[in-house]
MIFI-823470 format. One record per residue (C-alpha): residue number from 0; z, y, x; residue in three letters; chain. Coordinates in steps of 0.25 Angstrom, whole numbers. Layout:
> NUM  Z  Y  X  Ala  A
...
//
This chain:
> 0  466  -160  249  Unk  A
> 1  456  -171  248  Unk  A
> 2  453  -180  260  Unk  A
> 3  442  -189  264  Unk  A
> 4  439  -198  276  Unk  A
> 5  425  -198  280  Unk  A
> 6  423  -211  288  Unk  A
> 7  408  -215  291  Unk  A
> 8  400  -212  278  Unk  A
> 9  412  -215  270  Unk  A
> 10  422  -205  262  Unk  A
> 11  436  -210  261  Unk  A
> 12  447  -202  252  Unk  A
> 13  459  -199  260  Unk  A
> 14  467  -189  251  Unk  A
> 15  462  -187  236  Unk  A
> 16  466  -177  226  Unk  A
> 17  462  -173  212  Unk  A
> 18  450  -163  212  Unk  A
> 19  450  -152  201  Unk  A
> 20  437  -144  197  Unk  A
> 21  437  -129  199  Unk  A
> 22  443  -128  212  Unk  A
> 23  438  -118  223  Unk  A
> 24  441  -120  237  Unk  A
> 25  453  -129  234  Unk  A
> 26  450  -144  235  Unk  A
> 27  449  -146  250  Unk  A
> 28  442  -159  255  Unk  A
> 29  446  -164  269  Unk  A
> 30  438  -174  276  Unk  A
> 31  443  -184  287  Unk  A
> 32  430  -188  296  Unk  A
> 33  429  -199  305  Unk  A
> 34  424  -198  320  Unk  A
> 35  409  -200  315  Unk  A
> 36  410  -186  307  Unk  A
> 37  418  -178  315  Unk  A
> 38  406  -172  323  Unk  A
> 39  397  -171  312  Unk  A
> 40  394  -158  304  Unk  A
> 41  399  -162  290  Unk  A
> 42  396  -158  275  Unk  A
> 43  403  -162  262  Unk  A
> 44  395  -162  250  Unk  A
> 45  399  -162  235  Unk  A
> 46  390  -166  225  Unk  A
> 47  392  -165  210  Unk  A
> 48  380  -164  199  Unk  A
> 49  370  -165  209  Unk  A
> 50  375  -153  216  Unk  A
> 51  380  -153  230  Unk  A
> 52  390  -144  237  Unk  A
> 53  392  -144  253  Unk  A
> 54  403  -142  262  Unk  A
> 55  400  -140  276  Unk  A
> 56  411  -146  285  Unk  A
> 57  405  -144  298  Unk  A
> 58  410  -152  310  Unk  A
> 59  424  -147  310  Unk  A
> 60  428  -145  296  Unk  A
> 61  434  -157  288  Unk  A
> 62  438  -150  274  Unk  A
> 63  431  -143  263  Unk  A
> 64  433  -138  249  Unk  A
> 65  427  -145  237  Unk  A
> 66  417  -136  232  Unk  A
> 67  420  -127  220  Unk  A
> 68  408  -130  212  Unk  A
> 69  412  -145  209  Unk  A
> 70  416  -148  194  Unk  A
> 71  424  -159  187  Unk  A
> 72  417  -173  190  Unk  A
> 73  413  -181  202  Unk  A
> 74  408  -175  215  Unk  A
> 75  401  -183  226  Unk  A
> 76  406  -179  239  Unk  A
> 77  400  -184  253  Unk  A
> 78  398  -178  267  Unk  A
> 79  387  -178  277  Unk  A
> 80  387  -174  292  Unk  A
> 81  377  -171  303  Unk  A
> 82  378  -170  319  Unk  A
> 83  371  -156  322  Unk  A
> 84  372  -161  337  Unk  A
> 85  365  -174  336  Unk  A
> 86  350  -175  341  Unk  A
> 87  347  -184  329  Unk  A
> 88  350  -182  314  Unk  A
> 89  364  -187  311  Unk  A
> 90  369  -186  297  Unk  A
> 91  382  -193  292  Unk  A
> 92  384  -195  277  Unk  A
> 93  394  -201  268  Unk  A
> 94  396  -208  255  Unk  A
> 95  398  -200  242  Unk  A
> 96  413  -198  238  Unk  A
> 97  415  -194  223  Unk  A
> 98  426  -183  220  Unk  A
> 99  431  -181  206  Unk  A
> 100  433  -168  201  Unk  A
> 101  442  -166  189  Unk  A
> 102  442  -153  179  Unk  A
> 103  452  -143  182  Unk  A
> 104  459  -134  173  Unk  A
> 105  454  -121  178  Unk  A
> 106  449  -111  168  Unk  A
> 107  441  -99  173  Unk  A
> 108  428  -94  178  Unk  A
> 109  421  -103  189  Unk  A
> 110  411  -93  192  Unk  A
> 111  419  -89  205  Unk  A
> 112  416  -103  211  Unk  A
> 113  412  -101  225  Unk  A
> 114  398  -109  227  Unk  A
> 115  399  -119  238  Unk  A
> 116  389  -114  249  Unk  A
> 117  376  -123  251  Unk  A
> 118  376  -131  264  Unk  A
> 119  366  -122  272  Unk  A
> 120  375  -110  269  Unk  A
> 121  388  -118  275  Unk  A
> 122  380  -122  287  Unk  A
> 123  377  -109  289  Unk  A
> 124  391  -104  289  Unk  A
> 125  395  -115  298  Unk  A
> 126  386  -111  308  Unk  A
> 127  390  -96  307  Unk  A
> 128  405  -100  309  Unk  A
> 129  401  -105  323  Unk  A
> 130  401  -90  327  Unk  A
> 131  393  -82  338  Unk  A
> 132  394  -87  353  Unk  A
> 133  405  -78  360  Unk  A
> 134  402  -70  374  Unk  A
> 135  401  -77  387  Unk  A
> 136  411  -76  398  Unk  A
> 137  401  -69  406  Unk  A
> 138  398  -58  394  Unk  A
> 139  414  -56  393  Unk  A
> 140  415  -54  408  Unk  A
> 141  403  -43  408  Unk  A
> 142  411  -36  396  Unk  A
> 143  423  -36  405  Unk  A
> 144  416  -30  417  Unk  A
> 145  409  -41  426  Unk  A
> 146  396  -35  432  Unk  A
> 147  385  -46  435  Unk  A
> 148  377  -57  430  Unk  A
> 149  382  -70  424  Unk  A
> 150  380  -78  436  Unk  A
> 151  388  -68  444  Unk  A
> 152  399  -69  433  Unk  A
> 153  400  -84  435  Unk  A
> 154  400  -82  450  Unk  A
> 155  411  -73  449  Unk  A
> 156  420  -83  442  Unk  A
> 157  421  -92  455  Unk  A
> 158  433  -89  463  Unk  A
> 159  433  -88  479  Unk  A
> 160  435  -101  486  Unk  A
> 161  450  -102  491  Unk  A
> 162  455  -105  505  Unk  A
> 163  459  -119  509  Unk  A
> 164  474  -121  509  Unk  A
> 165  483  -124  521  Unk  A
> 166  485  -139  524  Unk  A
> 167  501  -142  521  Unk  A
> 168  510  -149  531  Unk  A
> 169  513  -164  530  Unk  A
> 170  527  -167  524  Unk  A
> 171  538  -175  531  Unk  A
> 172  541  -189  528  Unk  A
> 173  554  -191  520  Unk  A
> 174  567  -199  523  Unk  A
> 175  569  -213  519  Unk  A
> 176  578  -213  507  Unk  A
> 177  591  -220  506  Unk  A
> 178  593  -233  497  Unk  A
> 179  601  -231  484  Unk  A
> 180  613  -238  481  Unk  A
> 181  613  -249  470  Unk  A
> 182  621  -245  457  Unk  A
> 183  633  -251  452  Unk  A
> 184  634  -262  441  Unk  A
> 185  637  -256  428  Unk  A
> 186  649  -260  419  Unk  A
> 187  646  -272  409  Unk  A
> 188  646  -266  394  Unk  A
> 189  655  -270  383  Unk  A
> 190  650  -281  374  Unk  A
> 191  647  -279  359  Unk  A
> 192  660  -287  356  Unk  A
> 193  669  -278  364  Unk  A
> 194  662  -266  358  Unk  A
> 195  664  -271  344  Unk  A
> 196  679  -273  348  Unk  A
> 197  681  -258  352  Unk  A
> 198  675  -254  339  Unk  A
> 199  686  -262  331  Unk  A
> 200  680  -277  330  Unk  A
> 201  693  -287  330  Unk  A
> 202  690  -301  333  Unk  A
> 203  685  -310  344  Unk  A
> 204  670  -309  350  Unk  A
> 205  666  -322  342  Unk  A
> 206  671  -316  330  Unk  A
> 207  663  -303  333  Unk  A
> 208  651  -311  335  Unk  A
> 209  653  -317  321  Unk  A
> 210  654  -304  315  Unk  A
> 211  640  -300  320  Unk  A
> 212  634  -311  310  Unk  A
> 213  631  -305  296  Unk  A
> 214  633  -312  282  Unk  A
> 215  623  -321  277  Unk  A
> 216  614  -314  267  Unk  A
> 217  612  -317  253  Unk  A
> 218  601  -326  247  Unk  A
> 219  589  -318  243  Unk  A
> 220  585  -315  230  Unk  A
> 221  574  -323  224  Unk  A
> 222  562  -314  220  Unk  A
> 223  557  -313  205  Unk  A
> 224  543  -318  206  Unk  A
> 225  541  -320  191  Unk  A
> 226  531  -308  191  Unk  A
> 227  522  -315  201  Unk  A
> 228  512  -326  197  Unk  A
> 229  515  -339  203  Unk  A
> 230  503  -350  207  Unk  A
> 231  506  -357  193  Unk  A
> 232  504  -344  186  Unk  A
> 233  491  -341  193  Unk  A
> 234  487  -356  190  Unk  A
> 235  490  -355  176  Unk  A
> 236  481  -342  174  Unk  A
> 237  469  -348  181  Unk  A
> 238  471  -361  172  Unk  A
> 239  471  -352  160  Unk  A
> 240  457  -346  164  Unk  A
> 241  451  -359  168  Unk  A
> 242  455  -364  154  Unk  A
> 243  448  -352  146  Unk  A
> 244  434  -356  142  Unk  A
> 245  423  -350  133  Unk  A
> 246  428  -336  135  Unk  A
> 247  418  -325  139  Unk  A
> 248  421  -314  149  Unk  A
> 249  418  -299  151  Unk  A
> 250  418  -297  167  Unk  A
> 251  421  -283  172  Unk  A
> 252  420  -287  186  Unk  A
> 253  416  -300  194  Unk  A
> 254  415  -301  209  Unk  A
> 255  402  -304  216  Unk  A
> 256  392  -300  225  Unk  A
> 257  386  -292  214  Unk  A
> 258  399  -285  210  Unk  A
> 259  396  -271  217  Unk  A
> 260  383  -270  210  Unk  A
> 261  387  -276  197  Unk  A
> 262  399  -267  195  Unk  A
> 263  394  -255  204  Unk  A
> 264  396  -245  192  Unk  A
> 265  404  -252  182  Unk  A
> 266  417  -252  191  Unk  A
> 267  424  -240  197  Unk  A
> 268  436  -238  206  Unk  A
> 269  446  -227  207  Unk  A
> 270  452  -226  221  Unk  A
> 271  458  -214  229  Unk  A
> 272  444  -208  230  Unk  A
> 273  440  -209  216  Unk  A
> 274  431  -216  206  Unk  A
> 275  420  -225  212  Unk  A
> 276  410  -236  207  Unk  A
> 277  413  -250  213  Unk  A
> 278  400  -249  221  Unk  A
> 279  404  -236  228  Unk  A
> 280  419  -241  229  Unk  A
> 281  415  -253  236  Unk  A
> 282  407  -245  246  Unk  A
> 283  419  -237  250  Unk  A
> 284  429  -248  249  Unk  A
> 285  421  -260  255  Unk  A
> 286  432  -272  253  Unk  A
> 287  434  -268  238  Unk  A
> 288  422  -276  232  Unk  A
> 289  415  -283  244  Unk  A
> 290  408  -296  248  Unk  A
> 291  421  -301  256  Unk  A
> 292  428  -302  243  Unk  A
> 293  416  -307  234  Unk  A
> 294  417  -292  228  Unk  A
> 295  430  -294  222  Unk  A
> 296  438  -280  219  Unk  A
> 297  447  -280  231  Unk  A
> 298  458  -270  232  Unk  A
> 299  460  -272  247  Unk  A
> 300  467  -264  258  Unk  A
> 301  456  -263  267  Unk  A
> 302  450  -253  258  Unk  A
> 303  463  -247  250  Unk  A
> 304  474  -248  261  Unk  A
> 305  487  -252  255  Unk  A
> 306  489  -249  240  Unk  A
> 307  476  -243  237  Unk  A
> 308  473  -243  222  Unk  A
> 309  459  -244  216  Unk  A
> 310  456  -243  201  Unk  A
> 311  444  -252  197  Unk  A
> 312  437  -247  183  Unk  A
> 313  427  -256  175  Unk  A
> 314  418  -246  168  Unk  A
> 315  413  -257  159  Unk  A
> 316  420  -257  146  Unk  A
> 317  425  -270  140  Unk  A
> 318  427  -273  125  Unk  A
> 319  442  -280  126  Unk  A
> 320  450  -287  115  Unk  A
> 321  464  -291  115  Unk  A
> 322  459  -305  116  Unk  A
> 323  453  -304  130  Unk  A
> 324  459  -306  143  Unk  A
> 325  457  -300  157  Unk  A
> 326  453  -311  167  Unk  A
> 327  455  -307  182  Unk  A
> 328  451  -314  195  Unk  A
> 329  458  -309  207  Unk  A
> 330  467  -311  219  Unk  A
> 331  479  -302  223  Unk  A
> 332  488  -302  235  Unk  A
> 333  501  -300  227  Unk  A
> 334  506  -300  212  Unk  A
> 335  508  -287  205  Unk  A
> 336  505  -278  194  Unk  A
> 337  490  -276  191  Unk  A
> 338  483  -263  184  Unk  A
> 339  472  -266  174  Unk  A
> 340  467  -256  164  Unk  A
> 341  460  -255  151  Unk  A
> 342  454  -242  148  Unk  A
> 343  447  -239  135  Unk  A
> 344  432  -237  135  Unk  A
> 345  426  -222  136  Unk  A
> 346  412  -217  137  Unk  A
> 347  413  -212  151  Unk  A
> 348  406  -219  162  Unk  A
> 349  405  -221  177  Unk  A
> 350  415  -213  187  Unk  A
> 351  419  -204  174  Unk  A
> 352  423  -217  166  Unk  A
> 353  430  -223  179  Unk  A
> 354  438  -210  180  Unk  A
> 355  441  -211  165  Unk  A
> 356  447  -225  167  Unk  A
> 357  455  -222  179  Unk  A
> 358  461  -209  173  Unk  A
> 359  464  -217  160  Unk  A
> 360  472  -227  169  Unk  A
> 361  480  -217  176  Unk  A
> 362  483  -209  163  Unk  A
> 363  489  -223  158  Unk  A
> 364  479  -223  145  Unk  A
> 365  473  -237  150  Unk  A
> 366  478  -250  145  Unk  A
> 367  485  -257  156  Unk  A
> 368  484  -271  158  Unk  A
> 369  498  -277  164  Unk  A
> 370  498  -289  173  Unk  A
> 371  499  -293  187  Unk  A
> 372  490  -297  199  Unk  A
> 373  494  -311  201  Unk  A
> 374  495  -315  216  Unk  A
> 375  484  -324  221  Unk  A
> 376  477  -327  235  Unk  A
> 377  465  -332  228  Unk  A
> 378  458  -327  216  Unk  A
> 379  464  -329  202  Unk  A
> 380  461  -327  188  Unk  A
> 381  470  -320  178  Unk  A
> 382  470  -317  164  Unk  A
> 383  476  -304  157  Unk  A
> 384  477  -303  143  Unk  A
> 385  473  -291  135  Unk  A
> 386  480  -294  122  Unk  A
> 387  486  -280  121  Unk  A
> 388  473  -273  123  Unk  A
> 389  467  -266  111  Unk  A
> 390  452  -270  108  Unk  A
> 391  442  -261  114  Unk  A
> 392  433  -258  126  Unk  A
> 393  440  -254  139  Unk  A
> 394  437  -252  154  Unk  A
> 395  446  -261  163  Unk  A
> 396  452  -255  176  Unk  A
> 397  461  -260  187  Unk  A
> 398  469  -255  199  Unk  A
> 399  469  -263  212  Unk  A
> 400  478  -261  224  Unk  A
> 401  477  -264  238  Unk  A
> 402  492  -268  239  Unk  A
> 403  498  -282  240  Unk  A
> 404  490  -285  228  Unk  A
> 405  476  -281  233  Unk  A
> 406  469  -288  222  Unk  A
> 407  455  -294  223  Unk  A
> 408  448  -294  209  Unk  A
> 409  438  -304  208  Unk  A
> 410  434  -303  192  Unk  A
> 411  438  -296  180  Unk  A
> 412  435  -301  167  Unk  A
> 413  438  -299  152  Unk  A
> 414  440  -313  144  Unk  A
> 415  434  -312  130  Unk  A
> 416  445  -318  120  Unk  A
//
């Protein structure tokens, strides 16, 4: 099952599965609605190739099947709802959620695919499901032999007033009770030392007390910190960068107030709910690239909870040589392995290209750049060598995780050799 949370005008993914084409009444989509949506008459809409298929949920249902007409590719899903009881027009809407349908291995005729009824037909069906009004209690009474008008039948339901009950006699006062006797003092219990002697301990009470003390523990082992960067290491890296002059750069990301406009379609992400452009992703996850962090890419726990992983893919290819270096400016909360990748250029574009990059990474066809995030509570700049990279045009991608590292990336550049 695929499950989404509808909260306000946003759709958040709760459970996600791979969707294959050519299914019929098999892929079920379940929605969890917040209180603002529960009383509304709800409709889910799926749009592909400018054709929209509607699934009416009504006020009570929370699930529907994916339309069978959908083919491999992207599908835009959204919801709207209205309050039929309101005196003024009320219509709720959501943002668009993108679903990705993959090709299936089905071989056969598709002529038997049942068409999704149009919205008008489904609404008529919902109305007919309410059923006809049942018989009144008066009509049922007439069928069982009552003779008279409905008013007379209502009067017949009233019983005769009952007689007043007889007053009871006053009860007698009870006798005064006798005071209870005090209980006896209990016998003193055995000391812990005496109990120990009864169970086999041999020695004086002082010797028994000394026996309760544990032996001194061993000195702890000094941890191996060789994999972690020291302040000296960071200072040396900073100095290397300051000494470099006369070198040109190719920038793939630079934080700033224009970042969302500048990279709106050239940077894509992959998270639990699929592929999105940077602009669309930032709308759903407001702390990822925002003014409070000067529009750095921040893999924070407010948006992604604990250990949420986000892939960031740069769709502009870069001509790379082995003499070039990757220059990163970032801040992280813990030193640990980083995941950066280079993927050879292809002729795909947009979300199709983003999907290609991600699938190449998962298939281990991408070139992995092995290095570590270096802990720092301020922004630092580090250099990564590309000496083992074959010359060619590549797309850059990396993964950030909202764990102890929760990196905040300020800029990513390639330094020309």
